[in-house]
N, C-alpha and C positions, 0 to 999 in steps of 0.2 A: 467503150463505156469507161468512165472514170468515176472514182468515189471522191465526192466533194463535201467538205465540211464547211458550213457557214456559222460563223460566230456573231450572232446578232438576229434580231426578229424585226427590224424596222422595214421601211419601204424597199430599200436597196436590197436587203436580204431576200425580201418576198419576191421582187421582180427577177432577180438573177436566179434564185433558186427555183422558181417556176419555169424560167427559160431553159435552164440546164436540165431540169427533169424532163421537160418536153423533147429535148435533144437525146434523151436516152441515158443520162448519167444517173448514179445513184447519190441522191442528195440527203444529207442529214444536217439538221439545224439545231443550234443550242443558244440559249441567252440566259440572262439574269433571272428572267420569269420563266418557269418551266411551263406555265399555263399559256403564256403568249407564244412559246415555242411550239406547244402542242396544237393551239389553234392555227397557226401558220402552217404546220405540217399537214394537218388535216385538209385545209383549204387548197393546198397546192399538191397534194398527193406525194409528199416527202416524209421523212422520219424525223422524229423529235428525240433528242438525247440531252445529257448534261454537256456543259462546255468541254469538259475533258474527254468525254466520249465522242464528242463532235470532232475533235482535233486528232484523235488517235486513229492510226491506220488508214489515213486519207491519201489520195493522190494529190490534192490541192486544198488549201484552206483559204477562205474569204473572211477578212476581218471587217464586219460591216456594222460597226458602232460608231458613236460620236467620238471625236477625238479625246474628250475628257474622260471617257469610259474605256478606252483602249487597254490601258494598263491593267486595270481590274479584270477585264475580260481575258487578257492574255494569261494573267495569273491563275485565273480559274480553269483555263485550259491546260495549265501545266506547262506553259512555254518557257518559264524560268528554269524548269528541270531539264530542258532540251527536248521536250516532247515533240516539238515541231522541227527539230533538226533534219535537214536534208529535204524538206517539203517545200513546194512552191507556195509562197504565202503572199496572197493579194491584198494590197493596202489601197483602199479607195479614199482614205481619210482626208478631210479638209480641215486642219487645224487653224481656222480663221475666225476672227471677231464677227459675230452674227451681224448681218445687215451692213457690214463695212468691207469685209473681205481682206483685212490686214492679217498676215500671217502672225500666229501666236508662238511660234517656235523662236529660239535664239537666232540672232543674225548669222547667217550662213549654214544654219542647221535645217535639215528636212525632217518632217515627221516620219518619212519612211525609214530614215537612219534610226530614229528612236525606236521604231517597232523592231527593226533589226537587232538593236541592242537588248530589247525586252524579250526577244525570241532567239537566243543564241543558236547559230546553226541554220536557222530557216533561211531559204532563198526568197528574199522579199522582192516582190514586183510591184512598182507603183502603177496602178491601172484603174479604170472605171470611176474616176474621181471627177471628171468634167461635166458628165450629163446627169440630169435628174433620173430617178428611177424609172419614170414614165417611158424614157427612151427605150428601155429594154422590155416593156410590156408590148409595145407595138413597134418593133424595130423595122428600120427600113431595109431595103434590098438594093444590090447593085450600086448605081450612082448615088442613091438616097441613104446608103448605109453611113452610120457615124464612125469616124476614125477614133479608135481607141489608142491614144497616145500612152506609151508605157516605157518604163526603163527598169532595169535590173542587171545584176552581175552574173547570173547563172544562165547560159543559153539554153539549157534544158528546160528551165523554170519559165523563161520567156516563150519557148515553144508551147508548153502547156497552156499558159495564159492566153496566148495567141488564138489557139484552138477554141478555147472557151469563149473568147471574144466573138469568134465566127459563128459559134453555136447560138449566140444571141442576136445575130445579125450585124455585128460590128466588123470593121476592118482594122486589124491590129497593125500598130505602126511603132516600132521600136526606135527610140531616140538615142539610146546609149546605156551607160551603166547607171548604177543607182546614185552616183554623184549628179545626175541630171534631175533628181527627183525634186529638189527645192524649186528648180525652174518651173517643172510642171505644176508644183503647188502654187507658185506665184501667178501662173496663168489662171488657174482656178479662182483665186483670190481676186484677180482683175476682173473675170467674168461676173463673179458674184457681186462685187462692188457695183459695177455698171448696172446689174439687173436690179439691185435694191435701190438705185437711184432713179429707176424707171426708164433706163435707156437700153437699147437693143445691143447686146454685145457684138452680134453679127455685123453691125453697122460700124463698129470700131476696129475691125480687123480687115485689111485689105485681101482682095481676092487675088492671090498670086498663082500664076500658072505653074502647075506641078512640075513641068519639065526643068524649072530653074530652082526647084527645091534643094535642100541640103543633099548632096550625093551619098552622104554616109547614112542617111535615114534609110531603114529598111523594113519590110514586113517581116513579122514574126512567122 
């Protein structure tokens, strides 16, 4: 069992929180609205707390807010004071223009790196940003499971997030260090852009046999 803090009360927070609670983890959720956090907690059998209490003393923390609310949430959680130092910090954020998919970060910058600057000492892992929340409500199994592409610089943090991915039916795949985060964020923007234009993103990606995939990619 792990203690998991979830900063946010939206769809992804609810889906992953419920899945991790079912897997036997102790989940606490906090957001800008204490009432929304309380309702989410009651609905899914988890505990509600303030953002600061949600971040303190956890084995992993999920930042499940929109990109433009991330800084305020991290500040409310005490991240700028180093409260998240040494913790695996999952960043599923897509900082993209709504309906277009163009990244809103500076050229060459990833949002995951921005999160790392806002939470000094935290072991940031980019993950859970490719699929909508519904994927984790009714996850697939075996060959139907979704690949959770992730990257991060701390091996122990990647191992923790990999376990949490498996606990909701995903297959963790580590692509490398946090310097790969912008690449992952660009892929999400590409998928979002196609979807909003009414095209199936799956039809735009070739089905490449896994034996010829990058040999450096590895499971967490």
